[in-house]
VOBA-1610 file (N, C-alpha, C; in pm, whole numbers, padded with zeros to 5 digits, always signed):
BEGIN
Unk+11661+08364+10627Unk+11725+08439+10522Unk+11635+08557+10485Unk+11696+08675+10474Unk+11622+08794+10436Unk+11641+08819+10286Unk+11529+08835+10217Unk+11531+08862+10074Unk+11459+08995+10052Unk+11530+09087+09989Unk+11476+09219+09963Unk+11460+09237+09812Unk+11340+09274+09772Unk+11314+09305+09631Unk+11300+09455+09617Unk+11369+09511+09519Unk+11358+09653+09488Unk+11289+09665+09353Unk+11176+09732+09352Unk+11103+09755+09228Unk+11130+09897+09180Unk+11179+09908+09058Unk+11203+10038+08998Unk+11084+10090+08920Unk+10974+10020+08925Unk+10858+10058+08844Unk+10777+10170+08908Unk+10741+10271+08829Unk+10652+10375+08881Unk+10506+10330+08883Unk+10478+10215+08824Unk+10340+10163+08816Unk+10317+10060+08925Unk+10240+10100+09025Unk+10208+10007+09133Unk+10125+09893+09076Unk+10160+09771+09112Unk+10094+09649+09064Unk+10108+09630+08913Unk+10210+09689+08854Unk+10239+09667+08713Unk+10311+09535+08695Unk+10358+09511+08574Unk+10423+09384+08543Unk+10547+09358+08628Unk+10628+09461+08649Unk+10750+09442+08728Unk+10716+09400+08870Unk+10623+09469+08933Unk+10581+09433+09069Unk+10523+09291+09073Unk+10449+09254+08971Unk+10390+09120+08967Unk+10497+09012+08959Unk+10598+09033+08875Unk+10707+08935+08866Unk+10784+08927+08998Unk+10807+09040+09059Unk+10876+09039+09189Unk+10795+08964+09293Unk+10666+08985+09294Unk+10578+08916+09391Unk+10577+08766+09367Unk+10584+08721+09242Unk+10592+08578+09213Unk+10718+08518+09277Unk+10830+08587+09260Unk+10956+08541+09318Unk+10948+08541+09470Unk+10899+08649+09528Unk+10891+08659+09674Unk+10796+08557+09734Unk+10686+08529+09666Unk+10591+08429+09714Unk+10659+08292+09725Unk+10736+08256+09623Unk+10807+08128+09626Unk+10912+08127+09737Unk+10979+08239+09755Unk+11080+08248+09862Unk+11016+08234+10000Unk+10901+08297+10019Unk+10829+08282+10146Unk+10787+08137+10169Unk+10746+08069+10062Unk+10707+07928+10073Unk+10825+07841+10117Unk+10946+07888+10088Unk+11067+07815+10128Unk+11118+07860+10265Unk+11044+07950+10330Unk+11079+07993+10466Unk+11157+08122+10477Unk+11175+08192+10368Unk+11251+08317+10371Unk+11165+08433+10421Unk+11231+08528+10482Unk+11168+08654+10520Unk+11185+08748+10400Unk+11075+08805+10351Unk+11081+08887+10229Unk+11024+09026+10251Unk+11069+09117+10166Unk+11016+09253+10166Unk+11031+09311+10026Unk+10932+09387+09986Unk+10934+09457+09858Unk+10934+09607+09885Unk+11030+09675+09827Unk+11035+09821+09836Unk+11017+09877+09696Unk+10922+09966+09682Unk+10899+10035+09555Unk+10977+10166+09560Unk+11092+10170+09495Unk+11180+10286+09506Unk+11119+10412+09445Unk+11023+10397+09355Unk+10958+10514+09295Unk+10867+10585+09395Unk+10834+10518+09505Unk+10753+10580+09610Unk+10837+10657+09711Unk+10969+10650+09695Unk+11060+10714+09788Unk+11123+10838+09725Unk+11186+10917+09807Unk+11262+11031+09758Unk+11411+10998+09773Unk+11470+10953+09663Unk+11611+10918+09661Unk+11675+10988+09542Unk+11771+11072+09570Unk+11842+11143+09464Unk+11965+11064+09422Unk+12015+11093+09305Unk+12133+11025+09254Unk+12258+11059+09334Unk+12361+10976+09317Unk+12488+10998+09384Unk+12552+11126+09332Unk+12604+11205+09422Unk+12668+11332+09384Unk+12819+11317+09368Unk+12871+11201+09400Unk+13015+11178+09388Unk+13096+11273+09475Unk+13042+11307+09589Unk+13108+11405+09678Unk+13216+11341+09766Unk+13216+11209+09776Unk+13310+11133+09859Unk+13292+11158+10009Unk+13178+11215+10048Unk+13151+11232+10191Unk+13141+11099+10264Unk+13103+10995+10191Unk+13088+10862+10252Unk+13223+10798+10284Unk+13330+10849+10227Unk+13463+10792+10254Unk+13495+10803+10403Unk+13473+10919+10462Unk+13502+10938+10604Unk+13383+10903+10693Unk+13262+10931+10645Unk+13143+10907+10727Unk+13104+10759+10731Unk+13151+10681+10633Unk+13115+10539+10620Unk+12966+10520+10595Unk+12902+10626+10548Unk+12761+10626+10511Unk+12738+10748+10423Unk+12629+10747+10349Unk+12600+10863+10264Unk+12566+10983+10353Unk+12625+11097+10321Unk+12604+11216+10402Unk+12482+11297+10358Unk+12422+11262+10246Unk+12304+11333+10197Unk+12179+11263+10247Unk+12098+11336+10318Unk+11982+11279+10385Unk+11858+11281+10296Unk+11806+11164+10269Unk+11678+11144+10204Unk+11635+11002+10236Unk+11548+10942+10159Unk+11500+10807+10190Unk+11603+10697+10162Unk+11718+10735+10108Unk+11821+10635+10078Unk+11867+10561+10203Unk+11879+10629+10315Unk+11929+10566+10437Unk+11843+10446+10477Unk+11712+10459+10463Unk+11621+10349+10494Unk+11648+10231+10401Unk+11657+10257+10272Unk+11679+10151+10174Unk+11816+10087+10195Unk+11917+10167+10219Unk+12053+10117+10236Unk+12062+10022+10356Unk+11997+10057+10465Unk+12001+09969+10583Unk+11935+09835+10554Unk+11828+09836+10477Unk+11760+09711+10442Unk+11844+09629+10343Unk+11912+09697+10251Unk+12002+09627+10158Unk+12115+09562+10236Unk+12168+09633+10332Unk+12279+09581+10414Unk+12237+09455+10489Unk+12114+09451+10540Unk+12065+09338+10618Unk+12030+09217+10533Unk+11995+09238+10407Unk+11946+09130+10321Unk+12060+09041+10272Unk+12030+08913+10259Unk+12126+08818+10200Unk+12108+08811+10049Unk+11984+08839+10003Unk+11950+08830+09862Unk+11881+08959+09820Unk+11921+09009+09704Unk+11855+09125+09644Unk+11793+09083+09512Unk+11664+09108+09499Unk+11595+09084+09372Unk+11567+09223+09315Unk+11632+09253+09204Unk+11624+09387+09144Unk+11535+09382+09022Unk+11427+09460+09026Unk+11332+09459+08915Unk+11311+09597+08859Unk+11308+09603+08725Unk+11284+09731+08659Unk+11214+09710+08525Unk+11119+09798+08494Unk+11073+09802+08355Unk+11185+09863+08270Unk+11176+09842+08143Unk+11278+09896+08052Unk+11222+10022+07987Unk+11285+10134+08017Unk+11248+10262+07958Unk+11369+10314+07882Unk+11354+10332+07754Unk+11463+10383+07671Unk+11589+10299+07685Unk+11572+10168+07680Unk+11682+10071+07688Unk+11760+10079+07818Unk+11692+10113+07927Unk+11761+10131+08055Unk+11667+10097+08170Unk+11727+10074+08287Unk+11647+10064+08408Unk+11596+10205+08441Unk+11500+10214+08529Unk+11445+10345+08563Unk+11547+10428+08641Unk+11539+10560+08627Unk+11634+10646+08699Unk+11624+10634+08851Unk+11506+10603+08901Unk+11489+10588+09046Unk+11568+10468+09098Unk+11560+10356+09027Unk+11637+10239+09068Unk+11786+10264+09048Unk+11822+10330+08941Unk+11963+10362+08914Unk+12020+10447+09027Unk+11943+10544+09076Unk+11990+10629+09186Unk+12019+10546+09311Unk+11930+10453+09344Unk+11950+10368+09461Unk+12074+10280+09442Unk+12088+10220+09326Unk+12201+10130+09301Unk+12333+10206+09299Unk+12336+10323+09238Unk+12460+10402+09235Unk+12506+10438+09376Unk+12415+10488+09455Unk+12453+10527+09592Unk+12487+10406+09676Unk+12417+10296+09656Unk+12448+10174+09731Unk+12587+10123+09698Unk+12621+10122+09571Unk+12753+10076+09531Unk+12864+10162+09586Unk+12845+10292+09579Unk+12947+10385+09626Unk+12962+10377+09778Unk+12850+10386+09850Unk+12854+10380+09997Unk+12898+10242+10045Unk+12856+10138+09976Unk+12893+10003+10013Unk+13042+09979+10006Unk+13106+10041+09909Unk+13251+10028+09893Unk+13322+10097+10009Unk+13283+10221+10038Unk+13355+10299+10139Unk+13316+10264+10281Unk+13207+10191+10300Unk+13168+10150+10435Unk+13271+10056+10496Unk+13345+09984+10410Unk+13442+09887+10462Unk+13583+09908+10407Unk+13604+10013+10331Unk+13736+10038+10272Unk+13787+10177+10309Unk+13916+10192+10308Unk+13980+10321+10331Unk+14034+10371+10198Unk+14028+10501+10179Unk+14085+10558+10058Unk+14233+10585+10083Unk+14315+10502+10025Unk+14460+10517+10037Unk+14521+10491+09901Unk+14609+10578+09861Unk+14677+10556+09733Unk+14795+10462+09755Unk+14809+10367+09666Unk+14924+10276+09671Unk+14981+10272+09529Unk+15090+10341+09511Unk+15153+10351+09380Unk+15055+10396+09273Unk+14975+10495+09309Unk+14883+10555+09213Unk+14752+10481+09195Unk+14729+10373+09268Unk+14604+10299+09256Unk+14544+10279+09396Unk+14413+10271+09402Unk+14347+10247+09530Unk+14351+10098+09562Unk+14354+10070+09691Unk+14350+09932+09737Unk+14219+09915+09813Unk+14131+09829+09763Unk+14002+09809+09826Unk+13997+09675+09897Unk+13930+09673+10013Unk+13907+09547+10084Unk+13799+09467+10013Unk+13683+09524+10006Unk+13567+09460+09946Unk+13453+09561+09950Unk+13336+09513+09969Unk+13217+09596+09978Unk+13121+09530+10075Unk+13029+09606+10132Unk+12927+09543+10216Unk+12836+09455+10131Unk+12845+09470+10000Unk+12765+09389+09908Unk+12834+09259+09871Unk+12960+09245+09904Unk+13036+09125+09867Unk+12966+08998+09914Unk+12942+08908+09820Unk+12880+08780+09851Unk+12729+08779+09856Unk+12666+08896+09845Unk+12519+08897+09841Unk+12474+08836+09709Unk+12362+08767+09714Unk+12305+08707+09594Unk+12214+08810+09528Unk+12229+08826+09397Unk+12147+08921+09322Unk+12073+08847+09211Unk+11943+08871+09204Unk+11860+08815+09098Unk+11796+08932+09022Unk+11840+08957+08898Unk+11784+09068+08822Unk+11659+09028+08743Unk+11566+09121+08734Unk+11445+09102+08654Unk+11420+09231+08575Unk+11406+09218+08445Unk+11367+09332+08363Unk+11243+09296+08284Unk+11158+09395+08262Unk+11033+09374+08192Unk+11024+09475+08078Unk+11003+09423+07956Unk+10999+09513+07840Unk+10894+09467+07741Unk+10844+09564+07666Unk+10751+09533+07558Unk+10825+09515+07426Unk+10928+09594+07409Unk+11002+09590+07284Unk+11151+09583+07311Unk+11226+09657+07235Unk+11372+09653+07238Unk+11429+09715+07366Unk+11554+09680+07392Unk+11627+09741+07502Unk+11641+09657+07625Unk+11571+09544+07630Unk+11576+09463+07751Unk+11717+09411+07778Unk+11790+09375+07675Unk+11927+09325+07695Unk+12015+09429+07761Unk+11999+09555+07723Unk+12082+09660+07782Unk+12046+09684+07929Unk+11918+09687+07959Unk+11875+09708+08097Unk+11917+09590+08186Unk+11900+09469+08135Unk+11942+09350+08209Unk+12092+09353+08233Unk+12166+09396+08130Unk+12312+09406+08143Unk+12352+09509+08249Unk+12275+09617+08262Unk+12303+09716+08367Unk+12298+09652+08505Unk+12195+09573+08528Unk+12180+09508+08658Unk+12289+09404+08681Unk+12324+09330+08578Unk+12432+09232+08589Unk+12565+09299+08618Unk+12593+09408+08546Unk+12720+09479+08566Unk+12728+09537+08706Unk+12618+09595+08753Unk+12617+09651+08888Unk+12650+09541+08990Unk+12585+09425+08976Unk+12609+09314+09068Unk+12754+09267+09061Unk+12806+09253+08942Unk+12944+09206+08925Unk+13044+09306+08981Unk+13024+09434+08956Unk+13114+09537+09005Unk+13114+09548+09158Unk+13005+09505+09218Unk+12993+09513+09363Unk+13017+09380+09432Unk+13081+09287+09362Unk+13127+09161+09420Unk+13011+09074+09469Unk+12899+09078+09396Unk+12783+08999+09431Unk+12784+08866+09354Unk+12706+08772+09401Unk+12684+08645+09331Unk+12555+08660+09251Unk+12561+08625+09125Unk+12447+08647+09037Unk+12375+08516+09010Unk+12242+08517+09031Unk+12161+08400+09003Unk+12160+08379+08853Unk+12182+08253+08811Unk+12178+08227+08667Unk+12048+08165+08626
//
C-alpha cells in the first residue's frame, strides 16, 4: 500500500512535519510504502479554472504540480497536514488540493450537459483514504480541519475518523 503525506508547512521539521512523520513511521512499521512531500518546497500555482484539463485529462499548466499529481494518483492513502494560518490551511497546500480536485474530476469524466446539469462519473480520488492533520497554537483549527474534510468529501474520498 502506498501512503503519501503532503505537508503544507513552510517550516522544515516543524510541528506539522513531525506529526506527519509519526503517522508515516507507524505506517512503515505495518509494511506500507510511504513518502512525504513538502509542497512549500515546490513551485505549484493555484488553479486558474481554465478548463484545459477537460480535454487534456491533465492540467495544462506546467509546474511542479504534475509530479505531485502523479504521486497522488498512485497513492491509496493521503495524509494531509497543514499548520493553521489565519484560520486556514496554507495557500501552497490549497493550490495543490484545488488543482488535484479539478484535474481528478476531469481525468475520468466528460463535460456534457444533461438538462442543464453536468453528469459526472467519479474522480481519480474516489475511494482514496484521507487522513487530515492540522496544527495550531490558537484559534482557527476547526476551520482549517474542516477545509481538509470538505475537500476529501467533495472528491469522493474515505475519511479516517
